[in-house]
VEXDREN-2710 file (C-alpha; in Angstrom, 1 decimal):
% VEXDREN-2710
k/r/px/py/pz
1/ARG/45.7/213.7/94.4
2/ASN/42.5/214.7/96.3
3/LYS/41.5/218.3/96.8
4/ILE/39.3/220.0/99.3
5/ILE/37.6/223.1/98.1
6/PHE/36.1/225.5/100.7
7/ALA/33.6/228.0/99.3
8/THR/33.3/230.7/101.9
9/LYS/29.9/232.3/102.8
10/SER/29.2/236.0/102.6
11/PRO/30.8/237.6/105.7
12/ALA/27.5/239.4/106.2
13/SER/25.9/236.1/107.2
14/PHE/28.7/233.9/108.5
15/GLY/31.5/235.1/110.8
16/ASN/33.7/232.0/110.8
17/ASN/35.1/231.7/107.3
18/VAL/38.6/232.3/108.5
19/ASP/38.2/229.8/111.4
20/ILE/37.0/227.1/109.0
21/ALA/39.8/227.9/106.6
22/ILE/42.4/227.5/109.3
23/PHE/40.9/224.1/110.4
24/LEU/40.9/222.9/106.7
25/ALA/44.5/224.1/106.2
26/LEU/45.7/222.1/109.2
27/TYR/43.6/219.1/108.2
28/SER/44.8/219.2/104.6
29/ALA/48.5/219.4/105.7
30/ALA/48.0/216.4/108.0
31/LYS/46.3/214.3/105.3
32/ASN/48.5/215.4/102.5
33/VAL/45.7/216.7/100.3
34/ASP/45.4/220.0/98.4
35/LEU/43.2/222.9/99.6
36/GLU/41.6/225.6/97.6
37/VAL/39.6/228.4/99.3
38/ARG/37.1/230.2/97.0
39/VAL/36.3/233.6/98.5
40/HIS/32.7/234.8/98.3
41/PRO/32.5/237.9/96.1
42/LEU/30.9/240.0/98.8
43/SER/34.1/239.6/100.9
44/LEU/35.7/242.0/98.4
45/LEU/33.1/244.7/99.2
46/ARG/32.6/244.4/102.9
47/LYS/34.5/246.5/105.4
48/SER/36.2/243.5/106.9
49/SER/39.7/242.1/107.2
50/GLU/38.5/238.7/105.9
51/LEU/40.1/238.8/102.5
52/GLU/43.4/240.0/103.9
53/ASP/43.3/237.3/106.6
54/LEU/42.7/234.6/104.0
55/LYS/45.5/235.9/101.9
56/ASN/47.9/235.8/104.9
57/LEU/46.7/232.3/105.7
58/SER/47.1/231.0/102.2
59/GLU/50.8/232.1/102.3
60/ARG/51.3/230.6/105.7
61/TYR/49.7/227.3/105.0
62/CYS/50.4/227.1/101.2
63/PHE/46.9/226.7/99.9
64/SER/45.3/228.1/96.8
65/LEU/43.1/231.2/97.2
66/HIS/40.6/232.0/94.5
67/TYR/38.7/235.3/94.4
68/ALA/37.1/237.5/91.8
69/GLU/38.9/240.5/90.3
70/LEU/37.5/243.9/91.0
71/GLU/36.4/246.0/88.0
72/ASP/35.0/249.6/88.7
73/GLY/34.9/248.7/92.4
74/LEU/32.7/245.6/91.8
75/PRO/33.6/241.9/91.7
76/ASN/33.9/240.8/88.1
77/LEU/33.2/237.1/87.9
78/ASP/34.5/235.4/84.8
79/VAL/32.2/232.7/83.4
80/ASP/35.2/230.3/82.9
81/ARG/37.9/231.2/85.4
82/ASP/35.5/231.6/88.3
83/ASN/33.5/228.5/87.5
84/LEU/33.9/225.6/90.0
85/ALA/34.4/223.3/87.0
86/HIS/37.6/225.3/86.1
87/THR/39.5/224.1/89.2
88/SER/37.8/220.9/90.3
89/ASN/37.8/217.2/89.3
90/PRO/35.2/214.5/90.1
91/GLY/36.0/213.1/93.6
92/ASP/37.2/216.4/95.0
93/ILE/35.4/217.5/98.2
94/LEU/33.4/220.8/98.3
95/VAL/32.9/222.3/101.8
96/THR/30.2/225.0/101.9
97/VAL/28.0/226.8/104.4
98/TYR/24.5/226.5/103.0
99/SER/25.4/227.4/99.4
100/THR/23.8/226.8/96.1
101/MET/27.2/225.7/95.0
102/ASN/26.0/222.3/96.2
103/LEU/24.0/222.0/93.0
104/GLU/27.1/222.8/90.9
105/ALA/29.1/220.3/92.9
106/ALA/26.5/217.5/92.2
107/ASN/26.6/218.3/88.5
108/LEU/30.4/218.0/88.6
109/GLY/30.5/214.8/90.6
110/LEU/32.1/216.3/93.7
111/ASP/31.5/215.1/97.3
112/CYS/29.8/217.8/99.3
113/ILE/29.9/218.7/103.0
114/ASN/27.7/221.4/104.6
115/VAL/29.0/223.3/107.6
116/ASP/26.0/223.6/109.9
117/PHE/27.6/225.2/113.0
118/GLU/29.1/228.4/114.2
119/ILE/32.2/228.9/116.4
120/ASN/31.7/231.2/119.3
121/GLY/28.0/231.2/118.3
122/SER/27.0/232.8/121.6
123/GLU/28.6/236.2/120.8
124/ILE/26.2/239.1/120.1
125/LYS/25.9/239.5/116.3
126/PRO/23.4/240.8/113.8
127/GLN/20.3/238.6/113.4
128/ARG/21.1/237.9/109.7
129/MET/24.3/236.1/110.9
130/SER/22.2/233.4/112.6
131/MET/22.6/229.9/111.2
132/SER/19.0/229.1/112.2
133/ILE/17.9/231.3/109.2
134/ASP/19.7/229.0/106.8
135/ARG/18.3/225.9/108.5
136/ARG/14.7/227.1/108.0
137/GLN/15.1/227.7/104.3
138/LEU/13.0/225.2/102.4
139/HIS/15.4/224.8/99.6
140/ASN/18.2/223.9/102.1
141/GLN/16.0/221.4/103.9
142/ARG/15.0/219.8/100.6
143/LEU/18.6/219.4/99.4
144/LEU/19.8/217.9/102.7
145/ARG/17.0/215.3/102.6
146/TYR/18.5/213.6/99.5
147/GLY/21.4/212.3/101.6
148/TYR/24.0/213.5/99.1
149/ILE/25.4/216.3/101.3
150/ARG/27.1/215.4/104.5
151/ASN/25.7/217.8/107.1
152/VAL/28.1/218.5/110.0
153/SER/27.5/220.2/113.3
154/SER/31.0/220.5/114.8
155/LEU/34.7/220.6/113.8
156/GLY/34.9/216.9/114.9
157/GLU/32.1/216.0/112.6
158/LEU/33.7/218.0/109.8
159/ALA/36.9/216.0/110.2
160/ALA/35.0/212.7/110.3
161/ALA/33.0/213.6/107.2
162/LEU/36.2/214.6/105.4
163/ASP/37.8/211.3/106.4
164/GLY/34.8/209.4/105.1
165/ALA/34.8/211.3/101.8
166/LEU/38.5/210.6/101.3
167/ARG/37.9/206.9/102.0
168/SER/34.9/206.9/99.7
169/ASP/32.6/205.6/102.5
170/ASN/29.1/204.9/101.3
171/ARG/30.2/205.6/97.7
172/GLU/27.3/203.9/96.0
173/ARG/24.6/205.5/98.2
174/ILE/26.2/209.0/97.8
175/GLN/26.5/208.6/94.0
176/ASN/22.8/207.5/93.8
177/ALA/21.7/210.5/96.0
178/MET/23.9/212.8/93.9
179/GLN/22.2/211.6/90.7
180/LEU/18.8/212.3/92.3
181/VAL/19.9/215.9/93.0
182/VAL/21.1/216.3/89.4
183/ASP/17.9/214.8/88.0
184/ASN/15.5/216.7/90.2
185/GLU/17.2/220.0/91.1
186/CYS/19.5/220.7/88.1
187/SER/17.2/219.8/85.2
188/PRO/15.2/222.5/83.4
189/THR/11.9/221.0/84.5
190/PHE/10.6/218.6/87.0
191/LEU/7.3/217.4/88.4
192/VAL/6.7/218.1/92.0
193/GLY/4.8/214.9/92.6
194/ASP/7.7/212.8/91.2
195/LEU/10.2/214.8/93.3
196/ILE/8.2/214.2/96.5
197/GLU/7.8/210.5/95.7
198/GLN/11.6/210.0/95.1
199/ILE/12.9/211.7/98.2
200/ASN/10.4/210.1/100.6
END
């Protein structure tokens, strides 16, 4: 059975983790797919109700919630238990917000969707919570150019991208782009000239 995995972003830089989790919980229930929410380690350290909100949501909507254990007041990530490979299977769908977990997902054969929007984005908030910062990062721009990651700009586009991933739309093109990401971004060395030639 298919599974959607939502890897939250640090609450210091994204204020809509809970909103996206609610949307995915409702979507997963309607489509009869499993949902796992993986909580960013910084959520355990911030003075925010996000972790408690997600715990309450996971009980209400019956989804799996994955977060690191605290040891001496710091998140203690386990190399096996907290590895994406531990709870995922090829064909699962990873939903992220500009995360390097996209690289891990490509290596594991997961479909990948990037959330490129904010809800209530007009509210006054710290500058570091601006999505425009992530959009300008060269490594994010480079990864999106491969065409492996479905980039979405609204909840409607997120639902459509999830539908497409579940139907395996454009499977061959996505698989080829995924392999390019693995070959060029996940290998120990690569030649910049070869990389530019392949993604242009």
